[in-house]
C-alpha angles and dihedrals in degrees: 000000000000091000091049093050090049090051091051091050088056090058119089128217108244097169089117090061091051089049089050091051092052091046092052090051090056089046090055089052088052091053090050094049093049089049089051090051090046090054094046092050094047098034092130090060091059097035094112093059121094118245091247092060092047091053090048089051090057090048094047089047091067088070091059093041091055091047093053093044093049091048092050096045099040093094091054092048092051090052091050092050087065103033096048090072091065113074092198090065096057094104092042090053092054092051091045092053091047093050094044094048092048099044102035106027098038090048089054090053091050091048090051089050097046094048086071086080094059100042098080089060098048107023089224143077113268118261136184090302090080090072090064087062093059095110092052092047094047093048092050098036097114091050092045091052090051094047096043097032091139091062091045092053092044091051091053089049091051091053091047093048093050092045090055093042094049091046091054092048091048091054095047106036108118123241110261125187129183136194113254093249092052090046090054092052091044092054091046092049093047090050091055092045092051092048090049091048093048090050090047095233143329096305119125096256132036116260121263133186088272089068090060090062095051097066137074092346135338089234091060097054093106090051092051093049130071125210097239088058094053091045093050104038108030120089105198095177104075133054126201122223120254128209111198087140128038098215140024089244090060089051092052092051090058095051124093117275108264120220119234115241131215104234093180094081119101118273111250111231095203125143119249126209118186114197116196108191117205112246098340101158120185090245089075087069119091128237135354087028107032138010097258135001117248092166105057095162095048090048090050090049090051088060091055095048139042104287126199108193089177090067118147132201108222091214142020101235135067092236088058094049098061096059089044095052099036100037108015095245114149119215105245099141129080086238123062112252094243091055096045130093088251096067089098092059121114105282128168108209122194092253091058093045097054099036096084088058095061100268124151112211138202139164125212126202121160096208127097113295111264093029107149087346090278092147094052091040095054092045086051089055092052104266110146100205136035125198117194139142092304092058096046110103102212118059090186088079092062111123093218093245121045111001145287120353113255099244098059094035093053089051089050089051091056091049091053094043089053088061095049119103111256132280098042140169119211134181119203125190118190123210113184099085091075138091132308081048095223121180129194111260094249090062099045108122092004099084117075116252115234137199092286133022090254091069091067096057093038088060091048093051090047090054090048088052091053091053089048091058092042090056095039091053088066092062123094091230094055099091092050094055133099111214117201113191122190141133133253094227142317126275139189114008117224096160109069090209090070093047094099130104090256097036090058088064097052114119134157120256117194131181111198127180112177093205092059094247087141122054110239125229145106114288115196096194115115113268130184140183093256089061091069100082092050090046093054093046089050094046093050090041092229118172090230103104092124085068093058118094117238096240097078137049137200114277088211091072128079102237122177088197098056107157142192121202125198143153118229136149090014090297138100117242130197119191124194136156096350095314137093140201120206118202114191116222091219113093112256093015117153115257113230130205131184149128123297117256119271091257088077117083112241112247116254129215091016105123096162112096119236114258100219092193090058090044090055091049091049091052091051089049091053092048092049093048092047098045100039092036092057092046094047096033089237104121093129095056087092100041119136103273091046096056095062 
């Protein structure tokens, strides 16, 4: 009896480890179910993929689920490795495991579930950049809960279900004891298993998000991934230098041939108004571009101006559009430029460029001041004044969610521009064509419903734009103004033809000069947001081309090498003359080439065939300039005048 009692005292209670194992199994099921919901909600995004690849994506996703789970639960395991040796802590260990599983693991499942909301707007799982949006989320939390009440309720139910499930397991898990020697080997084995799971396998380097895009298909990377993994293991703050070319001279040889400009002509003191329309994808246009027009005025305006139907948004978020349009900075990082460590680099924004030539500048955005840092960003790019919700005089025009409805705010913008010293440059960012698809009361039931809720607010914003131009045309400065109309990004797809990685970047770009200083017509060259600064400098004939980044070009020039540069599916893409090159970010990834989707207009009067090898070299040159230029603060070393 004494020997038996002594033997039992040498055994250690490892019931907490068993409880942890069962809890992790249920957590893995939660990851799978949220991935299944993610797929069902975004099925149109993956519609082009064969069923076999989709099944492989679910299978491959387990690797990333286990990695995230092991990473999250490693601290708990380390604590248990110590506390399991003390019999008196057995009950404490069980309570600790219960609390940790409920708070940490269930929260991870909910995060994975809720990120489904955000994916259609970014085409990627959320990473650390979402924490820089905390202020926006907190300020709009009541409205977000109202709009996405289904997700709020479902999240509460997930927590309740896991609380009940874990409680039942805790009550029923059998008592398990192990000899000290077996416990030592168990702890050692679990340590190795967790390390292996965190690394994602036996390969030489731990897995990253890039690995999710390498198998079974780059288009299924977001389905393979889970949001806790990208939050835990992706560092969006730091870039690493690339060396596709040995010297700067080699880089210059791969860039497009720049045209020489005659800087002796007189500077044109015309006003400039840049209209960035929230979520106005090209697919909202009617034939020959989209299925049906939901923007009749904008389409009419495109026929009066110089229209680029092959317009491309260089990013997928509003916060990425402003640096692209106002400073020519493409969005090639996981993090938006204005939330990255490189925001303090030398940057010449349009406001700074035109200010020495007597321009007054202002930026208008009807949302709450501070939203997406637009106020600080536009000040950073040289705009002297910012008009947001705080400056708007009538709170009755608040939409209850984001800011002031487009129609009254656009009229307010005209009123304020009329008071600005001439010449002026103004940027205007609309807000109404955005979830939760709110209309002013006087238009409820009067605007035609479309195939998706977005069509209703798109039509409202188009009407507000028409009234903006009607009112602006009465001003004496109107005929001496260049209007540039574009979008920040695309939004909900209703036309399956646009549901491609490239189609989701297609936006209209229109140059309109009421006094016919620009010849109208449809131009099928590629155009992109980052072309806008060079276009304005060219139009005004300012001798400031050394302050234009090398990624864009003037849309006033005929350029057989017109490009569009984006990042999607963890790869860099360059589009030109109906072709594309896709350069994976993962080392050793296979470079892809091909023709642009049918939603792009085929270029006319371009008989020369595209040299895909040169296109690939040009893409690598852009990536090297962008990455190394941000790191070294040397982006302008390759600006136009310096490449001659």
